[in-house]
LOTIZA-796383 format. One record per atom (N, C-alpha, C): residue number from 0; residue in one letter; x, y, z. Coordinates in steps of 0.02 Angstrom, whole numbers. Each point is the difference from the previous one (the first is absolute). Example, Ala and Ser with C-alpha at 12.3 -4.5 7.8 and 13.67 -1.06 7.14 Angstrom:
residues 2
resi=0 resn=A px=660 py=-284 pz=390
resi=0 resn=A px=-45 py=59 pz=0
resi=0 resn=A px=45 py=60 pz=0
resi=1 resn=S px=-18 py=53 pz=-36
resi=1 resn=S px=42 py=59 pz=3
resi=1 resn=S px=-39 py=55 pz=37
END
This chain:
residues 86
resi=0 resn=M px=-174 py=195 pz=-278
resi=0 resn=M px=69 py=25 pz=26
resi=0 resn=M px=34 py=16 pz=-92
resi=1 resn=T px=-5 py=-43 pz=-25
resi=1 resn=T px=46 py=45 pz=-73
resi=1 resn=T px=-23 py=52 pz=-22
resi=2 resn=D px=-88 py=27 pz=22
resi=2 resn=D px=-26 py=44 pz=-24
resi=2 resn=D px=27 py=78 pz=39
resi=3 resn=E px=27 py=-36 pz=73
resi=3 resn=E px=29 py=29 pz=49
resi=3 resn=E px=89 py=33 pz=-54
resi=4 resn=I px=37 py=-63 pz=-11
resi=4 resn=I px=34 py=13 pz=-14
resi=4 resn=I px=30 py=52 pz=-53
resi=5 resn=R px=-63 py=-37 pz=-65
resi=5 resn=R px=42 py=41 pz=-72
resi=5 resn=R px=-35 py=71 pz=15
resi=6 resn=A px=-61 py=27 pz=56
resi=6 resn=A px=-6 py=67 pz=22
resi=6 resn=A px=40 py=36 pz=12
resi=7 resn=F px=58 py=-59 pz=48
resi=7 resn=F px=60 py=44 pz=16
resi=7 resn=F px=64 py=4 pz=-60
resi=8 resn=L px=17 py=-33 pz=-15
resi=8 resn=L px=38 py=15 pz=-73
resi=8 resn=L px=-15 py=45 pz=-30
resi=9 resn=L px=-65 py=0 pz=-45
resi=9 resn=L px=-13 py=51 pz=-20
resi=9 resn=L px=36 py=56 pz=18
resi=10 resn=D px=-21 py=3 pz=71
resi=10 resn=D px=-6 py=88 pz=30
resi=10 resn=D px=75 py=-11 pz=14
resi=11 resn=A px=34 py=-32 pz=12
resi=11 resn=A px=100 py=11 pz=-5
resi=11 resn=A px=-1 py=16 pz=-63
resi=12 resn=L px=-16 py=-43 pz=-47
resi=12 resn=L px=11 py=27 pz=-72
resi=12 resn=L px=4 py=86 pz=-32
resi=13 resn=T px=-87 py=19 pz=23
resi=13 resn=T px=-13 py=54 pz=3
resi=13 resn=T px=46 py=64 pz=18
resi=14 resn=E px=37 py=-7 pz=40
resi=14 resn=E px=33 py=35 pz=92
resi=14 resn=E px=84 py=-6 pz=-53
resi=15 resn=M px=-11 py=-32 pz=-7
resi=15 resn=M px=72 py=-17 pz=-50
resi=15 resn=M px=21 py=22 pz=-69
resi=16 resn=K px=-87 py=24 pz=-39
resi=16 resn=K px=46 py=45 pz=-53
resi=16 resn=K px=-30 py=-47 pz=-52
resi=17 resn=Y px=-37 py=-56 pz=14
resi=17 resn=Y px=-22 py=-66 pz=-64
resi=17 resn=Y px=-62 py=29 pz=-31
resi=18 resn=D px=-17 py=-1 pz=-45
resi=18 resn=D px=-74 py=5 pz=-28
resi=18 resn=D px=-51 py=-66 pz=11
resi=19 resn=V px=-32 py=4 pz=40
resi=19 resn=V px=-49 py=-101 pz=6
resi=19 resn=V px=-52 py=24 pz=-37
resi=20 resn=E px=-26 py=61 pz=-24
resi=20 resn=E px=-68 py=0 pz=-39
resi=20 resn=E px=-18 py=-29 pz=-40
resi=21 resn=D px=22 py=-68 pz=-17
resi=21 resn=D px=3 py=-27 pz=-74
resi=21 resn=D px=-6 py=-76 pz=45
resi=22 resn=V px=33 py=1 pz=59
resi=22 resn=V px=27 py=-50 pz=41
resi=22 resn=V px=-55 py=-62 pz=8
resi=23 resn=D px=11 py=-77 pz=-21
resi=23 resn=D px=-34 py=-49 pz=17
resi=23 resn=D px=27 py=-40 pz=43
resi=24 resn=D px=-18 py=-65 pz=22
resi=24 resn=D px=22 py=-29 pz=13
resi=24 resn=D px=59 py=-73 pz=-45
resi=25 resn=D px=-7 py=23 pz=-67
resi=25 resn=D px=23 py=-10 pz=-50
resi=25 resn=D px=36 py=23 pz=9
resi=26 resn=T px=55 py=61 pz=0
resi=26 resn=T px=35 py=32 pz=6
resi=26 resn=T px=59 py=-3 pz=6
resi=27 resn=V px=53 py=-24 pz=-15
resi=27 resn=V px=64 py=16 pz=20
resi=27 resn=V px=30 py=14 pz=24
resi=28 resn=F px=57 py=18 pz=54
resi=28 resn=F px=35 py=47 pz=11
resi=28 resn=F px=66 py=23 pz=-32
resi=29 resn=G px=21 py=-55 pz=-22
resi=29 resn=G px=34 py=9 pz=-65
resi=29 resn=G px=16 py=49 pz=-63
resi=30 resn=P px=21 py=14 pz=-51
resi=30 resn=P px=31 py=42 pz=-46
resi=30 resn=P px=-77 py=-41 pz=-50
resi=31 resn=A px=-22 py=-32 pz=-9
resi=31 resn=A px=-70 py=-22 pz=-58
resi=31 resn=A px=-58 py=38 pz=73
resi=32 resn=G px=-6 py=50 pz=42
resi=32 resn=G px=-58 py=-4 pz=42
resi=32 resn=G px=42 py=89 pz=29
resi=33 resn=L px=-25 py=-11 pz=71
resi=33 resn=L px=44 py=59 pz=17
resi=33 resn=L px=45 py=22 pz=39
resi=34 resn=D px=57 py=-51 pz=-45
resi=34 resn=D px=101 py=36 pz=-21
resi=34 resn=D px=-6 py=36 pz=80
resi=35 resn=V px=10 py=-48 pz=40
resi=35 resn=V px=12 py=3 pz=63
resi=35 resn=V px=81 py=-9 pz=9
resi=36 resn=D px=36 py=19 pz=-6
resi=36 resn=D px=74 py=3 pz=-13
resi=36 resn=D px=28 py=-54 pz=85
resi=37 resn=S px=75 py=-23 pz=-26
resi=37 resn=S px=-13 py=-24 pz=91
resi=37 resn=S px=15 py=28 pz=70
resi=38 resn=L px=8 py=63 pz=-29
resi=38 resn=L px=19 py=30 pz=65
resi=38 resn=L px=-71 py=29 pz=36
resi=39 resn=G px=-52 py=-11 pz=-57
resi=39 resn=G px=-65 py=31 pz=27
resi=39 resn=G px=-44 py=-79 pz=31
resi=40 resn=L px=12 py=-52 pz=-56
resi=40 resn=L px=-35 py=-56 pz=51
resi=40 resn=L px=45 py=-14 pz=74
resi=41 resn=A px=51 py=3 pz=-3
resi=41 resn=A px=61 py=-4 pz=69
resi=41 resn=A px=-51 py=53 pz=63
resi=42 resn=E px=-35 py=56 pz=-13
resi=42 resn=E px=-29 py=41 pz=29
resi=42 resn=E px=-59 py=-30 pz=3
resi=43 resn=L px=-43 py=-27 pz=-52
resi=43 resn=L px=-80 py=-10 pz=8
resi=43 resn=L px=12 py=-79 pz=52
resi=44 resn=A px=56 py=-28 pz=-12
resi=44 resn=A px=4 py=-60 pz=56
resi=44 resn=A px=20 py=6 pz=58
resi=45 resn=V px=20 py=52 pz=26
resi=45 resn=V px=7 py=23 pz=61
resi=45 resn=V px=-44 py=43 pz=61
resi=46 resn=R px=-48 py=50 pz=-73
resi=46 resn=R px=-77 py=13 pz=22
resi=46 resn=R px=-29 py=-66 pz=21
resi=47 resn=V px=25 py=-54 pz=-47
resi=47 resn=V px=-69 py=-45 pz=0
resi=47 resn=V px=36 py=-44 pz=89
resi=48 resn=E px=60 py=-18 pz=-3
resi=48 resn=E px=17 py=-24 pz=85
resi=48 resn=E px=1 py=29 pz=45
resi=49 resn=D px=0 py=50 pz=9
resi=49 resn=D px=-11 py=50 pz=36
resi=49 resn=D px=-79 py=16 pz=32
resi=50 resn=R px=-41 py=5 pz=-41
resi=50 resn=R px=-90 py=-20 pz=-1
resi=50 resn=R px=-14 py=-74 pz=13
resi=51 resn=F px=30 py=-34 pz=-38
resi=51 resn=F px=-34 py=-81 pz=10
resi=51 resn=F px=40 py=-31 pz=50
resi=52 resn=G px=59 py=-16 pz=2
resi=52 resn=G px=57 py=-26 pz=42
resi=52 resn=G px=26 py=-28 pz=-34
resi=53 resn=V px=-10 py=-21 pz=-65
resi=53 resn=V px=28 py=-48 pz=-44
resi=53 resn=V px=57 py=14 pz=-41
resi=54 resn=A px=39 py=-37 pz=-12
resi=54 resn=A px=62 py=2 pz=-4
resi=54 resn=A px=23 py=-14 pz=-83
resi=55 resn=F px=48 py=20 pz=-41
resi=55 resn=F px=28 py=-20 pz=-46
resi=55 resn=F px=71 py=2 pz=-12
resi=56 resn=D px=11 py=-53 pz=-54
resi=56 resn=D px=77 py=1 pz=25
resi=56 resn=D px=46 py=40 pz=-62
resi=57 resn=D px=52 py=2 pz=14
resi=57 resn=D px=25 py=76 pz=-74
resi=57 resn=D px=-16 py=-33 pz=-60
resi=58 resn=D px=16 py=-75 pz=-2
resi=58 resn=D px=-3 py=-21 pz=-71
resi=58 resn=D px=-84 py=-18 pz=-19
resi=59 resn=E px=-23 py=10 pz=37
resi=59 resn=E px=-94 py=0 pz=-34
resi=59 resn=E px=-19 py=52 pz=-29
resi=60 resn=A px=65 py=58 pz=-18
resi=60 resn=A px=-24 py=76 pz=-29
resi=60 resn=A px=-2 py=-44 pz=-72
resi=61 resn=E px=31 py=-16 pz=-38
resi=61 resn=E px=-38 py=-30 pz=-65
resi=61 resn=E px=-72 py=-31 pz=-14
resi=62 resn=M px=15 py=-33 pz=56
resi=62 resn=M px=-76 py=-33 pz=-19
resi=62 resn=M px=-42 py=50 pz=15
resi=63 resn=L px=7 py=23 pz=65
resi=63 resn=L px=-90 py=55 pz=-1
resi=63 resn=L px=1 py=64 pz=-65
resi=64 resn=A px=53 py=1 pz=-53
resi=64 resn=A px=15 py=35 pz=-35
resi=64 resn=A px=-61 py=-39 pz=-77
resi=65 resn=M px=6 py=-36 pz=10
resi=65 resn=M px=-61 py=-51 pz=-28
resi=65 resn=M px=-32 py=-15 pz=18
resi=66 resn=M px=-18 py=8 pz=38
resi=66 resn=M px=-84 py=-12 pz=45
resi=66 resn=M px=-51 py=58 pz=-34
resi=67 resn=T px=-56 py=-15 pz=2
resi=67 resn=T px=-73 py=23 pz=9
resi=67 resn=T px=4 py=36 pz=85
resi=68 resn=L px=-60 py=52 pz=-30
resi=68 resn=L px=-10 py=39 pz=63
resi=68 resn=L px=-29 py=-45 pz=63
resi=69 resn=G px=-56 py=-65 pz=-60
resi=69 resn=G px=-33 py=-28 pz=36
resi=69 resn=G px=36 py=-39 pz=25
resi=70 resn=E px=59 py=-61 pz=-35
resi=70 resn=E px=35 py=-35 pz=32
resi=70 resn=E px=44 py=6 pz=57
resi=71 resn=F px=17 py=79 pz=14
resi=71 resn=F px=37 py=20 pz=36
resi=71 resn=F px=-33 py=12 pz=73
resi=72 resn=S px=-73 py=20 pz=-17
resi=72 resn=S px=-39 py=-3 pz=92
resi=72 resn=S px=-35 py=-61 pz=-16
resi=73 resn=R px=14 py=-49 pz=-57
resi=73 resn=R px=-33 py=-87 pz=39
resi=73 resn=R px=75 py=-9 pz=69
resi=74 resn=T px=58 py=22 pz=-37
resi=74 resn=T px=65 py=-28 pz=12
resi=74 resn=T px=8 py=32 pz=68
resi=75 resn=V px=-5 py=64 pz=19
resi=75 resn=V px=-30 py=26 pz=51
resi=75 resn=V px=-9 py=-47 pz=53
resi=76 resn=A px=-67 py=6 pz=-8
resi=76 resn=A px=-48 py=-17 pz=30
resi=76 resn=A px=-2 py=-78 pz=-5
resi=77 resn=Q px=53 py=-38 pz=-10
resi=77 resn=Q px=9 py=-95 pz=33
resi=77 resn=Q px=66 py=14 pz=28
resi=78 resn=R px=20 py=69 pz=5
resi=78 resn=R px=57 py=-6 pz=52
resi=78 resn=R px=-14 py=41 pz=75
resi=79 resn=I px=-76 py=7 pz=-8
resi=79 resn=I px=-36 py=41 pz=62
resi=79 resn=I px=-24 py=-57 pz=28
resi=80 resn=Q px=-16 py=-63 pz=-35
resi=80 resn=Q px=-50 py=-68 pz=43
resi=80 resn=Q px=39 py=-19 pz=27
resi=81 resn=P px=48 py=-23 pz=-18
resi=81 resn=P px=45 py=-52 pz=57
resi=81 resn=P px=23 py=52 pz=60
resi=82 resn=A px=2 py=81 pz=6
resi=82 resn=A px=34 py=32 pz=61
resi=82 resn=A px=-92 py=-12 pz=35
resi=83 resn=S px=-28 py=19 pz=-54
resi=83 resn=S px=-79 py=9 pz=34
resi=83 resn=S px=-24 py=-82 pz=61
resi=84 resn=A px=50 py=-47 pz=-18
resi=84 resn=A px=-54 py=-57 pz=17
resi=84 resn=A px=54 py=-35 pz=50
resi=85 resn=L px=51 py=48 pz=48
resi=85 resn=L px=27 py=-12 pz=32
resi=85 resn=L px=-26 py=-8 pz=49
END
């Protein structure tokens, strides 16, 4: 599942005009990596919510900026698992 999520994130970031050529699981979303601004993170979160049916609180935006691509993929996968278990 994390591979599917990672692929979705990379496609979404590409559509949002971010350069993902050298991005790997250790690349952060914030200024030290992809440099996705708060508006971009909000858009990415909405895309993930729509695609995978998970939710992010408004106060999680800062946490997302500090995550790596791999961490974010795993976080989404963990949120999907409990919903799948119902």
